[in-house]
N, CA, C and O of each residue as an XYZ file, in Angstrom:
708
protein
N       3.482    188.801     99.830
C       3.789    189.403     98.748
C       5.222    189.411     98.991
O       5.488    189.399    100.193
N       6.390    189.430     98.086
C       7.909    189.429     98.010
C       7.995    191.266     97.188
O       7.052    191.665     96.504
N       9.271    192.151     97.438
C       8.739    193.070     97.550
C      10.229    193.245     96.718
O      11.315    192.838     97.131
N       9.986    193.932     95.489
C      11.630    194.013     94.823
C      11.601    195.383     93.634
O      10.652    195.363     92.851
N      12.539    196.456     93.513
C      12.665    197.767     92.878
C      13.718    197.331     91.703
O      14.816    196.955     92.113
N      13.471    197.340     90.050
C      14.036    197.086     89.350
C      14.120    198.689     88.680
O      13.189    199.274     88.127
N      15.530    199.215     88.904
C      15.103    199.927     88.334
C      15.922    200.867     86.521
O      16.119    202.025     86.155
N      16.113    199.597     85.987
C      16.468    199.289     84.777
C      15.005    198.349     83.997
O      15.109    197.880     82.863
N      13.755    198.211     84.810
C      12.831    197.816     84.261
C      12.383    197.855     82.703
O      12.649    198.942     82.190
N      11.819    197.005     81.906
C      10.965    197.053     80.963
C       9.612    196.190     81.016
O       9.270    195.065     81.381
N       9.067    197.270     80.483
C       7.748    197.227     80.479
C       6.945    196.910     79.425
O       6.943    197.849     78.629
N       6.051    195.722     78.956
C       5.685    196.323     77.256
C       3.413    196.417     77.561
O       2.799    195.452     78.015
N       2.782    197.629     77.200
C       1.596    197.464     77.186
C       1.088    197.746     76.165
O       1.178    198.796     75.528
N       0.073    196.094     75.773
C      -0.949    196.037     75.082
C      -2.397    196.517     75.246
O      -2.511    197.484     75.999
N      -3.455    196.075     74.734
C      -4.696    196.092     75.104
C      -4.908    195.735     76.056
O      -4.994    194.508     76.036
N      -5.042    196.099     76.883
C      -5.725    195.490     78.177
C      -4.560    195.002     79.100
O      -4.794    194.740     80.280
N      -3.018    194.851     78.447
C      -2.135    194.279     79.966
C      -1.667    195.082     79.680
O      -1.870    195.920     78.801
N      -0.313    194.812     81.042
C       0.993    195.634     81.004
C       1.994    193.634     81.062
O       1.526    192.914     81.945
N       2.843    193.158     80.439
C       3.736    192.678     80.479
C       4.965    193.104     80.710
O       5.578    193.877     79.974
N       5.337    192.669     81.636
C       7.327    192.928     82.788
C       7.867    191.228     83.015
O       7.475    190.063     83.079
N       8.937    192.020     83.068
C       9.541    190.336     83.481
C      10.871    191.020     84.729
O      11.255    192.150     85.031
N      11.206    189.679     85.139
C      11.834    189.845     86.212
C      13.813    188.836     85.261
O      13.873    187.621     85.074
N      14.470    189.386     85.063
C      15.216    188.391     84.847
C      16.028    187.306     85.919
O      15.774    187.328     87.124
N      16.942    186.444     85.380
C      16.475    184.888     86.592
C      18.361    184.797     86.391
O      18.755    184.939     85.234
N      19.308    184.596     87.356
C      20.562    184.185     87.300
C      20.421    183.686     85.756
O      20.608    184.401     84.771
N      20.063    182.348     85.747
C      20.156    181.233     84.804
C      20.500    181.964     83.223
O      21.264    181.432     82.417
N      19.839    183.163     82.990
C      19.689    183.678     81.734
C      18.522    183.768     81.303
O      18.251    184.419     80.294
N      17.390    182.933     82.215
C      15.889    183.329     81.405
C      15.187    184.225     82.291
O      15.587    184.924     83.223
N      14.465    184.110     81.971
C      12.885    185.317     82.915
C      12.077    184.923     83.025
O      11.692    184.039     82.259
N      11.353    185.368     84.061
C      10.118    185.574     84.815
C       9.430    186.359     83.954
O       9.771    187.541     83.939
N       8.443    185.984     83.141
C       7.192    187.225     82.666
C       5.646    187.340     83.533
O       4.899    186.369     83.655
N       5.424    188.355     83.946
C       4.182    188.090     84.095
C       3.473    189.057     83.540
O       4.125    190.009     83.112
N       2.093    189.093     83.399
C       1.374    189.847     82.376
C      -0.094    189.777     83.157
O      -0.808    188.775     83.146
N      -0.492    191.318     83.997
C      -1.191    191.725     84.180
C      -1.922    192.660     83.517
O      -1.455    193.664     82.979
N      -3.628    192.180     83.566
C      -4.786    192.167     82.898
C      -5.046    193.674     83.717
O      -4.713    193.742     84.901
N      -5.691    194.948     82.991
C      -5.796    196.013     83.723
C      -7.502    195.563     84.063
O      -8.181    194.770     83.410
N      -7.953    196.412     85.395
C      -8.396    196.169     86.168
C      -9.970    196.266     85.739
O     -10.418    197.334     85.324
N     -10.926    194.905     85.879
C     -11.989    195.143     85.100
C     -11.580    193.973     84.137
O     -12.621    193.733     83.526
N     -10.501    193.029     83.636
C     -10.064    192.265     83.037
C     -10.278    190.873     83.850
O     -10.292    190.814     85.080
N     -10.448    189.711     82.940
C     -10.024    188.976     83.486
C      -8.186    187.859     82.337
O      -7.624    187.717     81.251
N      -8.187    187.572     83.399
C      -6.909    186.796     82.982
C      -6.970    185.800     81.620
O      -6.207    185.662     80.665
N      -8.130    185.232     81.962
C      -8.325    184.060     81.186
C      -8.895    184.799     79.408
O      -9.063    184.276     78.306
N      -9.000    185.857     79.802
C      -9.700    186.338     78.151
C      -8.113    186.095     77.175
O      -8.383    185.525     76.118
N      -7.063    186.306     77.275
C      -5.313    185.860     76.822
C      -5.974    184.683     76.775
O      -5.566    184.376     75.655
N      -6.610    183.845     77.057
C      -6.859    182.223     77.032
C      -7.306    181.687     76.021
O      -6.968    180.578     75.606
N      -8.302    182.598     75.409
C      -9.691    182.432     74.609
C      -8.944    182.176     73.168
O      -9.704    181.602     72.388
N      -7.955    182.388     72.749
C      -6.946    181.655     71.222
C      -5.587    181.636     71.291
O      -4.998    181.871     72.346
N      -5.247    181.478     70.666
C      -3.794    181.018     70.257
C      -3.072    182.299     70.111
O      -2.024    182.471     70.735
N      -3.789    183.652     68.954
C      -3.188    184.985     68.879
C      -3.393    185.704     69.789
O      -2.480    186.509     69.970
N      -4.689    185.816     70.858
C      -4.929    186.319     72.356
C      -3.347    186.060     72.849
O      -2.580    187.021     72.900
N      -2.884    184.664     73.223
C      -2.195    184.622     74.008
C      -0.809    184.571     73.245
O      -0.053    184.301     74.178
N      -0.131    184.654     72.279
C       0.823    185.246     71.188
C       1.275    186.910     71.913
O       2.227    187.570     72.328
N      -0.594    186.947     71.618
C      -0.706    188.706     72.340
C       0.013    189.272     73.324
O       0.444    190.408     73.525
N       0.052    188.295     73.866
C      -0.117    189.056     75.528
C       1.085    188.631     76.014
O       1.625    189.142     76.994
N       1.720    187.346     75.120
C       3.621    186.706     75.578
C       4.313    187.609     74.942
O       5.131    188.069     75.739
N       4.446    188.293     73.517
C       5.011    189.085     72.756
C       5.289    190.233     72.572
O       6.353    190.843     72.480
N       3.507    190.696     72.484
C       2.817    192.191     71.915
C       3.471    192.987     72.985
O       4.428    192.706     73.707
N       2.339    194.600     72.879
C       2.525    195.955     73.166
C       4.179    196.317     72.654
O       5.160    195.699     72.238
N       3.675    198.111     73.067
C       5.019    198.914     73.039
C       5.605    198.906     74.383
O       5.082    199.191     75.461
N       6.931    198.479     74.073
C       8.054    198.637     75.332
C       8.452    200.252     75.603
O       8.455    201.298     74.954
N       8.807    199.773     77.056
C       8.663    201.470     77.836
C       9.834    200.664     78.902
O       9.671    199.563     79.427
N      11.216    201.702     79.055
C      11.871    201.925     80.112
C      12.001    202.560     81.007
O      12.455    203.703     80.974
N      11.377    201.551     82.704
C      11.077    202.657     83.744
C      11.171    201.744     84.838
O      10.699    200.607     84.822
N      11.893    202.351     85.948
C      11.944    201.829     86.860
C      10.865    201.128     87.351
O       9.789    201.461     86.854
N      10.842    200.475     87.971
C       9.509    198.779     88.812
C       9.937    198.975     89.969
O      11.098    198.979     90.378
N       8.582    199.207     90.722
C       8.709    198.369     91.735
C       7.789    197.311     91.856
O       6.604    197.620     91.726
N       8.101    195.983     92.103
C       7.493    194.683     91.965
C       6.882    194.931     93.302
O       7.162    195.740     94.187
N       5.519    193.557     93.148
C       4.854    193.353     94.793
C       4.474    192.218     94.082
O       3.460    192.275     93.386
N       5.573    190.505     94.196
C       4.915    189.639     93.126
C       4.834    188.825     94.543
O       5.602    188.875     95.504
N       3.161    187.748     94.267
C       2.656    187.183     95.784
C       3.586    185.232     95.498
O       3.727    184.707     94.394
N       3.907    184.789     96.465
C       4.298    183.277     96.718
C       3.649    182.544     95.963
O       2.511    182.444     96.422
N       3.773    181.937     94.985
C       2.840    181.037     94.599
C       3.474    179.696     93.985
O       4.674    179.674     93.711
N       2.598    178.503     93.758
C       3.373    177.372     93.029
C       1.742    176.773     92.446
O       0.652    176.757     93.018
N       2.209    176.270     90.924
C       0.729    175.651     89.587
C       1.499    174.496     89.341
O       2.726    174.454     89.248
N       0.618    173.464     89.231
C       1.073    172.636     88.978
C       0.076    171.732     87.481
O      -0.955    171.532     88.123
N      -0.169    171.255     86.358
C      -0.900    170.801     86.031
C      -0.267    169.260     85.821
O       0.817    168.856     86.244
N      -1.606    168.269     84.777
C      -1.034    167.486     83.891
C      -2.035    167.432     82.833
O      -3.204    167.726     83.085
N      -1.594    167.012     81.449
C      -1.841    167.141     80.356
C      -1.985    165.759     79.969
O      -0.894    165.205     80.102
N      -2.859    164.984     79.554
C      -3.230    163.651     78.872
C      -3.234    164.240     77.499
O      -4.258    164.872     77.242
N      -2.047    164.164     76.259
C      -1.525    164.416     74.962
C      -2.147    163.196     73.690
O      -2.556    163.856     72.735
N      -2.258    162.212     73.522
C      -2.833    161.151     73.189
C      -3.703    162.238     71.869
O      -3.361    162.510     70.718
N      -4.609    162.539     72.476
C      -5.532    163.247     71.444
C      -5.316    164.391     70.919
O      -5.821    164.566     69.810
N      -4.735    165.212     71.361
C      -4.414    166.219     70.754
C      -3.038    166.316     69.967
O      -2.514    167.387     69.659
N      -2.441    164.868     69.640
C      -1.162    164.919     69.305
C      -1.723    164.142     67.967
O      -1.131    164.408     66.921
N      -2.860    163.165     67.906
C      -2.851    162.203     66.896
C      -4.283    163.908     66.209
O      -4.000    164.364     65.101
N      -5.013    164.283     66.635
C      -5.454    165.592     66.397
C      -4.771    166.098     65.593
O      -5.393    166.509     64.613
N      -3.281    166.316     65.584
C      -2.253    167.167     65.251
C      -1.757    166.545     64.077
O      -0.658    166.821     63.597
N      -2.563    165.692     63.592
C      -1.470    164.849     62.593
C      -0.831    163.706     62.875
O      -0.888    162.954     61.903
N      -0.150    163.169     63.931
C       0.534    162.408     65.065
C       0.001    160.993     64.859
O       0.203    160.278     65.840
N      -0.742    160.293     63.658
C      -1.542    159.608     63.835
C      -0.584    157.575     63.565
O      -0.704    156.442     64.031
N       0.052    158.129     62.791
C       1.042    156.727     62.161
C       1.434    155.906     63.729
O       1.228    154.761     64.131
N       2.135    157.204     64.384
C       2.612    156.363     65.931
C       1.319    155.415     66.630
O       1.274    154.190     66.738
N       0.767    155.970     66.862
C      -0.367    155.153     66.951
C      -1.349    153.661     66.791
O      -2.081    152.930     67.458
N      -0.735    153.825     65.305
C      -1.172    152.665     64.288
C      -0.627    151.557     64.461
O       0.476    151.724     63.940
N      -0.662    150.531     64.846
C       0.005    149.097     64.735
C       0.150    148.655     63.861
O       0.833    147.640     63.726
N      -0.502    149.317     62.842
C      -0.406    148.680     61.168
C       0.316    149.555     60.758
O       0.957    149.117     59.802
N       0.654    150.995     61.068
C       1.677    151.793     60.718
C       3.572    152.358     61.388
O       4.601    152.761     60.846
N       2.996    151.969     63.223
C       3.961    152.557     63.602
C       5.398    152.026     62.967
O       5.219    151.117     62.156
N       6.400    152.296     63.107
C       7.350    152.109     62.733
C       9.052    152.695     63.478
O       9.914    153.412     62.968
N       8.995    151.947     64.992
C      10.083    152.759     65.681
C      11.380    151.066     65.506
O      11.911    150.495     66.459
N      11.464    150.856     64.662
C      12.671    150.247     64.443
C      14.116    150.838     64.598
O      15.147    150.205     64.824
N      13.965    152.191     64.428
C      15.517    152.846     65.158
C      15.447    152.981     66.179
O      16.421    153.669     66.483
N      14.690    152.690     67.327
C      14.950    152.645     68.394
C      14.905    151.666     68.815
O      15.744    151.454     69.692
N      13.882    150.441     68.446
C      13.795    149.580     69.885
C      14.184    148.215     68.961
O      14.676    148.360     67.842
N      13.942    147.005     69.478
C      14.585    146.156     68.983
C      13.035    145.178     68.948
O      13.227    144.051     68.491
N      11.830    145.415     69.290
C      10.777    144.951     68.928
C       9.716    145.490     68.397
O      10.036    146.640     68.097
N       8.711    145.308     68.138
C       7.521    146.091     67.658
C       6.839    147.002     68.347
O       6.847    146.712     69.543
N       6.173    148.108     68.081
C       5.612    148.636     69.584
C       5.018    149.510     68.616
O       4.986    149.295     67.404
N       4.525    150.561     69.244
C       3.206    151.538     68.788
C       3.316    151.958     70.214
O       4.009    151.570     71.154
N       2.352    152.932     70.060
C       2.577    154.083     71.121
C       0.931    154.160     72.077
O      -0.185    154.494     71.681
N       1.153    153.942     72.718
C       0.029    153.831     74.036
C      -0.558    154.871     74.921
O      -1.570    154.585     75.561
N      -0.024    156.043     75.018
C       0.231    157.149     76.032
C       1.365    158.073     76.076
O       2.506    158.003     76.533
N       0.593    159.086     75.370
C       1.449    160.632     75.631
C       1.424    161.053     76.998
O       0.443    160.531     77.528
N       2.096    161.800     77.852
C       1.086    162.676     79.079
C       2.063    163.946     79.385
O       3.080    164.043     78.699
N       1.841    164.760     80.220
C       2.686    165.631     80.660
C       2.614    166.101     81.764
O       1.407    166.177     81.995
N       3.453    166.670     83.056
C       3.462    166.990     84.083
C       4.394    167.873     84.318
O       5.589    167.611     84.182
N       3.848    169.255     84.775
C       4.894    170.795     84.833
C       4.046    170.783     86.571
O       3.088    170.203     87.081
N       4.981    171.692     86.958
C       5.555    171.629     88.497
C       6.499    172.860     88.476
O       7.711    172.706     88.326
N       5.929    174.095     88.629
C       6.238    175.582     89.233
C       6.542    176.153     90.356
O       5.905    175.915     91.382
N       7.282    176.760     90.325
C       7.236    177.122     91.984
C       7.834    178.755     92.363
O       9.032    178.737     92.080
N       7.639    179.446     92.627
C       8.233    180.736     92.467
C       8.105    181.505     94.574
O       7.012    181.490     95.142
N       9.052    181.904     95.109
C       9.389    182.167     96.882
C      10.306    182.754     96.688
O      10.797    183.222     95.661
N      10.658    182.755     97.964
C      11.579    184.213     98.367
C      13.279    183.297     98.000
O      14.294    183.937     97.727
N      13.249    181.871     98.070
C      14.587    181.728     97.254
C      14.813    181.314     95.580
O      15.759    180.640     95.171
N      13.561    181.964     94.608
C      13.355    182.660     93.883
C      13.350    180.908     92.778
O      13.897    179.967     93.352
N      12.824    180.644     91.495
C      11.510    180.710     90.472
C      12.867    179.088     90.699
O      14.061    178.854     90.882
N      11.280    178.284     90.470
C      12.129    176.337     90.599
C      10.765    175.590     89.581
O       9.712    175.151     90.043
N      11.093    175.611     88.386
C      10.003    175.388     87.366
C      10.559    173.750     86.809
O      11.657    173.835     86.260
N      10.198    172.834     86.842
C      10.500    171.678     86.134
C       8.737    170.828     85.439
O       7.561    170.954     85.780
N       9.502    169.944     84.287
C       8.308    169.501     83.361
C       8.993    168.631     83.230
O      10.209    168.601     83.420
N       7.662    167.037     82.570
C       8.440    165.861     81.857
C       7.443    165.758     81.249
O       6.470    166.512     81.246
N       7.632    164.737     80.647
C       6.778    164.477     79.115
C       7.029    162.683     79.341
O       8.185    162.267     79.413
N       6.017    161.856     79.426
C       6.392    160.227     79.376
C       5.090    159.754     78.297
O       3.930    160.073     78.038
N       6.036    158.875     77.920
C       5.970    158.382     76.614
C       5.075    156.685     76.834
O       5.933    155.832     76.609
N       4.597    156.442     76.955
C       4.356    154.954     76.948
C       3.698    154.274     75.879
O       2.711    154.716     75.289
N       4.554    152.644     75.525
C       4.401    152.284     74.288
C       3.825    150.831     74.524
O       3.742    150.367     75.661
N       3.522    150.296     73.660
C       3.057    148.939     74.098
C       3.805    148.358     72.789
O       3.994    148.971     71.738
N       4.240    146.852     73.137
C       5.277    146.061     72.572
C       3.577    145.168     71.260
O       2.376    145.030     71.497
N       4.142    144.936     70.446
C       3.318    144.180     69.385
C       3.506    143.354     68.171
O       3.847    143.619     67.019
N       3.103    142.037     68.926
C       4.116    141.093     67.669
C       3.552    140.900     66.184
O       3.936    140.009     65.426
N       2.257    142.188     65.775
C       1.535    141.768     64.691
C       1.774    142.918     63.875
O       1.233    142.957     62.770
N       2.777    144.214     64.392
C       3.096    145.540     63.814
C       4.050    145.850     63.251
O       5.138    145.310     63.054
N       3.269    147.479     62.775
C       4.659    147.954     61.404
C       4.538    149.019     62.455
O       5.245    150.024     62.400
N      12.855    205.971     80.808
C      12.873    206.806     82.581
C      11.988    208.084     82.645
O      12.079    209.256     82.281
N      10.973    207.191     83.362
C       9.344    208.140     83.633
C       9.846    208.133     85.203
O      10.923    208.201     85.796
N       8.494    208.016     85.527
C       8.407    208.114     86.852
C       7.859    206.583     87.623
O       6.682    206.244     87.493
N       8.866    205.713     88.436
C       9.001    204.611     88.915
C       7.186    204.265     88.732
O       6.255    205.069     88.766
N       7.163    202.810     88.541
C       6.032    202.709     88.385
C       5.861    201.363     89.112
O       6.668    200.447     88.953
N       4.715    201.265     89.967
C       4.196    199.690     90.451
C       3.615    198.255     90.064
O       2.408    198.314     89.833
N       4.103    197.133     89.949
C       3.594    196.397     89.463
C       3.196    196.305     90.482
O       3.782    196.879     91.400
N       1.545    195.219     90.820
C       1.232    194.820     92.095
C       0.585    194.031     91.734
O      -0.563    194.332     91.408
N       1.131    192.397     91.610
C       0.623    191.284     91.460
C      -0.928    190.529     92.420
O      -0.882    189.562     93.181
N      -1.792    191.100     92.163
C      -2.357    190.962     93.312
C      -4.086    190.972     93.011
O      -5.013    191.059     93.817
N      -4.093    190.901     92.166
C      -5.447    190.123     90.945
C      -4.173    188.577     90.133
O      -3.037    188.104     90.088
N      -6.128    188.445     89.501
C      -5.010    187.133     88.578
C      -4.539    187.722     87.648
O      -4.887    188.775     87.113
N      -3.145    186.546     87.288
C      -2.158    186.990     86.221
C      -1.824    185.577     85.232
O      -2.094    184.376     85.264
N      -1.058    186.543     84.336
C      -0.628    185.484     83.598
C       0.663    185.108     83.908
O       1.280    185.940     84.573
N       1.119    184.318     83.682
C       2.593    184.270     83.719
C       3.737    182.996     82.680
O       3.399    182.195     81.808
N       4.969    183.267     83.203
C       5.670    182.484     82.095
C       6.973    182.799     82.348
O       7.446    183.881     82.698
N       7.640    181.501     82.089
C       9.219    181.070     81.491
C       9.332    181.551     80.501
O       8.419    181.522     79.676
N      10.806    182.302     80.217
C      11.231    182.453     78.943
C      12.877    182.508     78.875
O      13.498    183.197     79.684
N      13.533    181.749     77.874
C      15.138    181.657     77.604
C      15.440    183.172     76.928
O      14.702    183.811     76.178
N      16.421    183.438     77.307
C      17.535    184.324     76.327
C      16.682    184.541     74.510
O      16.563    185.516     73.768
N      16.363    183.466     74.432
C      16.256    183.669     73.275
C      14.748    184.226     72.922
O      14.613    184.701     71.794
N      13.680    184.209     73.734
C      12.606    184.222     74.125
C      11.428    183.167     73.367
O      10.441    183.311     72.646
N      12.170    182.045     73.993
C      11.193    180.994     74.076
C      10.609    180.238     74.872
O      11.344    179.769     75.741
N       9.653    179.970     74.901
C       8.861    180.324     76.590
C       8.733    178.415     76.920
O       8.271    177.454     76.306
N       9.248    178.575     77.881
C       9.680    177.398     78.528
C       8.687    176.748     79.184
O       8.551    175.528     79.281
N       7.700    177.970     79.824
C       6.511    177.776     81.083
C       5.786    178.903     80.729
O       6.388    179.921     80.388
N       4.129    178.845     80.773
C       3.527    179.739     80.792
C       1.981    179.069     81.748
O       1.437    178.008     81.442
N       1.534    179.944     82.855
C       0.270    179.664     83.390
C       0.014    180.392     83.220
O       0.414    181.193     82.375
N      -1.404    180.507     84.521
C      -2.132    181.254     84.959
C      -2.881    181.477     86.838
O      -3.768    180.799     87.357
N      -2.292    182.370     87.297
C      -1.825    182.360     88.910
C      -3.548    183.028     88.888
O      -3.710    184.161     88.433
N      -4.676    182.278     89.376
C      -6.415    183.108     89.697
C      -6.018    183.053     91.000
O      -5.919    181.852     91.253
N      -5.779    183.592     91.819
C      -5.971    183.613     93.395
C      -4.271    184.087     93.504
O      -3.361    183.279     93.318
N      -4.118    185.093     93.734
C      -2.530    185.232     94.066
C      -2.849    185.471     95.800
O      -1.888    185.870     96.458
N      -3.911    185.279     96.390
C      -3.659    185.560     97.518
C      -2.702    184.751     98.503
O      -2.522    185.147     99.654
């Protein structure tokens, strides 16, 4: 674990969790959501409303925080073609309806959309990267209280947000050992 004290810490207490943040030099923030003992971190992933509550809810308190954060890294690969079509983005995948004429000199249709994310937290700081890959097919026929200790020694949620509270990364650490 890496240890740090933040004399001007901020926490948010919600129903069954505590959320706290560590400011980063870039102006972004590392967000950590620690469930109460006996609660599972996955509970807050059950619905979009619970995710939003964990990331933005709770009652704010300012106090000194003693952090113990594990070194961890995480990554994911998501196939996004079906979810995008489920959200209503269908014409881009349909050879009779797709129109990329403003971007390409050839007729094309989306073939695949995927995203890869990697995040690492260690003694050197936070490093995160993501990319989205869009594959196309060309077509010929188309269209001040007591200090508080935050010890992330059990599964927790985490995120990285901008100064404007726009979340860039959100994840779950299931094994902080």
